[in-house]
N, C-alpha and C positions, 0 to 999 in steps of 0.2 A: 268821021264820027269817032269819038273816043270809045275804045272797047270797054273800058271800066264803066263808063256811063251806060252803055248798052247792057252790060252784065247786071248793073244795079236795077235797071228797069225790068228785067226779066227774072229777077231773083224772087222766090216765094218766101214770104215770112208769115207763117201760120203758127201761132203760139199754141202750146198745149192747153192753155186755159180756154182759147177759142174753140178748140176741138171738144173739150169737156162740156162747154156751154152748149154746143151744137148737139151733142149726145143727150144732154139733159133735156133740152127742149123737144127733141124727138121722142124721148121716153114719156114726157108729159103729154105730148100730142097723142100718142098711142093710148095712154091711160084714159084721157078725156074722150077719145073716140069710142073706146070700148064702154066707158061709163054711159055716154049719151045713147049709144045704140042698144043698151040693155041686153047684151047677149046672154045666152044661157050659160050654164056651168061648163059646157064642153070647152069653150074657148078659155075659160079661166083655168080649167084643169090642164089644158095644153100648155098654157103659159107657165104654170107652176112646174110641170114636168120638164119643159124646155129649160127653165131656170135651174132646176136641180141638176140636170145633165151638164149644163154649162158650168155650174159651180164645182161639180165633181171633176170636170176636165181641168179647170183652173187649179184646183187643189192638187191634182195629179202632176201638173206642170211645176208647181211650187215645191212640192215635197220630193 
């Protein structure tokens, strides 16, 4: 068996666009699940707080 052919078979080719699409669909699924379950404001406040902490962390990394 040719080593180059085997390497081609086992090589992973996942594009950045595919990963971004996966992340977007996961985010949409979470939003829909929260909207359908009609959770109270506690979950919404937790999500907002988590997002704010994440964005501050990213800003700290960039600056």
